[in-house]
C-alpha positions in Angstrom: 124.1 106.3 81.4 123.8 105.0 84.9 121.4 102.4 85.3 118.1 103.7 87.4 117.3 102.3 90.5 121.0 100.3 90.6 119.7 98.2 94.1 116.6 96.9 92.5 117.2 93.8 90.7 114.8 92.9 88.5 114.2 89.2 87.3 112.8 88.5 84.0 111.1 85.1 83.0 109.5 84.5 79.3 107.3 81.7 79.1 105.6 81.1 76.2 104.4 78.9 73.9 105.7 78.9 69.9 103.0 80.6 68.7 103.2 83.7 70.6 105.0 86.8 69.6 108.6 87.1 70.3 109.1 90.1 72.7 112.9 90.6 72.4 115.7 90.9 74.8 115.6 90.9 78.9 117.1 94.5 78.6 114.3 96.4 77.6 112.1 94.7 79.6 114.1 95.4 82.9 114.0 99.4 81.4 110.7 99.2 81.4 110.0 97.8 85.2 112.5 100.5 85.8 110.9 103.4 84.5 107.8 102.4 86.1 109.2 102.6 89.2 111.7 105.6 89.0 109.0 108.4 89.8 108.2 106.6 93.1 111.0 105.4 94.4 113.2 107.1 96.2 117.4 106.0 94.2 118.6 104.4 96.8 115.6 101.6 97.2 117.3 98.7 97.8 115.0 95.3 96.6 113.5 93.1 93.7 110.8 92.5 91.5 109.7 89.6 89.4 108.1 90.2 85.5 106.5 87.0 84.0 105.8 87.5 80.5 103.4 84.3 79.9 100.1 83.6 78.0 96.3 83.5 78.6 95.7 80.4 80.5 98.4 81.5 83.5 97.3 84.8 83.6 93.4 83.7 83.9 94.2 81.4 86.8 96.3 84.0 88.3 93.7 86.3 87.9 90.5 84.0 89.6 92.4 82.5 92.2 94.0 85.9 93.5 91.2 88.7 92.4 88.2 86.3 91.8 87.9 87.0 88.3 87.8 84.2 85.7 89.4 85.4 82.8 92.6 86.8 81.3 93.4 90.5 81.6 96.4 92.4 80.1 98.2 92.5 83.2 98.5 91.1 87.3 100.7 92.8 89.9 100.9 91.1 93.2 102.4 93.3 95.7 104.2 92.4 98.9 102.6 95.6 100.5 100.4 96.8 98.8 97.0 94.3 98.5 94.8 94.6 95.0 91.4 94.5 94.5 89.2 91.7 94.9 86.1 90.6 92.6 85.4 87.2 93.8 81.6 86.6 94.9 83.3 84.9 98.1 85.7 86.9 100.7 88.9 87.3 99.5 91.7 84.8 100.6 93.6 87.3 102.7 92.1 88.4 106.3 92.5 92.0 107.2 94.8 94.9 105.6 97.5 93.9 107.6 97.5 90.0 106.2 101.4 89.4 104.6 102.8 86.3 102.6 105.6 86.7 105.6 107.9 84.8 103.1 111.1 83.7 104.4 114.1 85.1 103.0 117.5 84.5 103.6 119.7 87.3 105.1 121.4 88.4 102.2 118.5 88.8 100.2 116.7 92.0 98.8 113.4 92.5 100.1 110.6 91.2 97.4 108.7 94.4 96.0 106.2 92.1 94.3 105.4 90.1 90.8 104.6 91.7 87.5 102.8 89.0 85.4 102.0 90.0 81.6 99.5 87.9 79.2 101.6 88.5 75.7 98.7 87.3 74.0 96.4 89.9 75.2 99.0 92.9 74.6 99.5 91.6 71.2 95.4 91.7 70.7 95.4 95.2 72.1 97.7 96.5 70.8 96.5 95.1 67.1 93.3 96.9 67.9 95.1 100.4 69.0 97.2 99.9 66.1 100.6 100.3 67.8 103.8 98.2 67.9 103.8 94.9 70.3 106.4 96.5 71.6 104.8 99.4 73.1 101.7 98.0 74.4 104.2 95.6 76.8 106.3 98.9 77.9 102.8 100.3 78.7 101.8 97.1 80.7 104.7 96.9 82.6 105.2 100.3 83.2 101.1 100.1 84.4 101.9 96.8 86.5 105.3 98.5 88.3 103.0 101.5 89.8 100.4 98.9 91.0 103.6 97.4 92.6 104.1 100.7 94.4 100.7 101.2 95.5 99.2 103.1 92.5 95.6 102.9 91.6 93.2 103.6 89.1 89.8 103.4 91.0 89.1 107.2 91.7 89.2 110.2 88.9 92.4 111.4 91.3 94.4 108.5 91.6 94.0 107.4 87.7 95.1 111.3 86.6 98.2 110.7 89.2 98.6 107.2 87.7 98.6 107.7 84.1 100.7 111.0 84.5 103.6 108.5 85.7 102.7 106.4 82.5 103.1 108.9 80.3 106.3 109.9 82.0 107.9 106.3 82.0 106.8 105.9 78.0 108.3 108.9 77.1 111.6 107.9 78.9 111.5 105.0 77.2 110.7 105.8 73.4 112.4 109.3 73.8 109.3 111.0 73.2 108.1 114.7 74.9 
């Protein structure tokens, strides 16, 4: 099988304490990112995405700093093109819709599309609550995060339906369903 979106570089980093459940190898994690992107990106898109699987404390700090929400969450997405929703009491730490990070990159680097950060302990709690395997919950969170990188959202009914339809297609492709 050909690699989906061959011009997208996916960097996977797993930074977990020993007590966290094992998440498997990088190949399936990368496949989950690619499945989340494939329905919304042209096949020849050139870019890079980072995926970090980490603990509650790291996700909580990032959520507080970048979204104004001082609690852990399951997945965060930091797109380089689409700002997320700020929920803090103070003003967001950026100015205007056109504020971009402006990261300097070497000329030969693919442009960054963004970062997906998943709390593995939160995913494990959710998987247990839903009665599904951890790998399935992680895959859904990664797909969900990838869609956010591309500007998909779930804050109104139409957006939510579109995003959920893309998630179902990606999950069916990952788990051979439907």
